[in-house]
Each structure stands twice: as C-alpha cells, then as structure tokens.
C-alpha positions, 0 to 999 in steps of 0.5 A: 147470292141473296140481296135484300132491298128496302121496303117498297110500295106494292105498286112497284111490283104487284097488288095484294088481293084483299079477300080472294086467292088469285093465282096467275101464271105467265109462261112467257113465250111471247113474240116480243123478247123483252129484257124482263118478264113477269113469270107468276104471282100468288096472292091471298087474303086468308091464312088458309091460302098459304097452303096453295102450291103451284108450279111455274115456268117461263122462258125467253131466248136469253133465259128460263126459269121453272119451279114451285111456289107458295106463300111460304117458299119459292124454289126453282132453277134458272138457266142462262141460254146465251153466251152474250156476256149478260146474266139472267136474274130471278127476283122474288117479291114478298108482300103483306096486306093488312085489313084497311091498309095498302099492301107493301113489299117487305122482302125482295130476294134476287139470284142470278146465273151467268154463262151459256147453258149454265143453271142455278137453283134458288130458294126464297122465303119471306123475311123482313130484317132477318125475321120471318113473316107470313106473306099474303102475296108473292111475285116472281120475275125474270130479267136479263141484266145489262152488261157491266 
C-alpha cells in the first residue's frame, strides 16, 4: 500500500517556496491525455501556513483523483476509469526547506488502484525513516502505470 523511497533533491518534483504560501491547483482536463499529471501542490515558508487546507481534483480519461490536502496530511480517493490492464497511481511528495539550504524531498508515498471503475481511498502524512516531520511543501501527482 505505502512505498517509501530514498531522499531526493527537490528539483525532481517541486521547489519549496522560501517565504510565501503558494498553492496551485491543476485540475487536469487538458487536451493532451498524458500518462502522468501534476494535480496540486502547497508550499509554505512559515509554520502558520501548515493550517492551509485545500480541496483538489484531477482527471484524465484513464483515471481521476480528488481529496483534501494540507502540510500535515493528504487524504483522497482515486479511481481507475479503464479496463486496460493498467493501474492508476497517486504519488505524494513531502518536502522540507531550511533557511539558507536547498529544499529536499524527505518522504514519498504511493498508492494505486487497478480495474475499471474501481476506487481506493488513500491517506499520506510526512515521515522520514518512520519519524514524523513538519513539512513545508507537498506535491500530489497522478499517473498511469505501465503494463507488467
């Protein structure tokens, strides 16, 4: 259900803002139906921004995701829309940026669902090597996994 990965540089997924709260929503209904899409991200430079909660949603012909996110937790539901033998995966990246240093992704959580019109709830919180930490950036992505 939940897969952890090693420490990555922030450039791999998103940049953590230094002093402002930046929230972007990517409700994905674009003409191009790519195999992956950025759904949303929240970034903060202060502890007060951790209270920011926002709804998000995104959809492609092959899958969709909707939920609520903050700098403490991301919860939602993902749905596989096609009977194509491929699965839909949601990835949540949790980042941390300390003053004067580059931001880093400290936690990556993934969940997937397979089968036409099947849905699955997911929940993600920031932790590094099993220990919770106070993230100041979070990014949610949706992708179509290749056939095995």
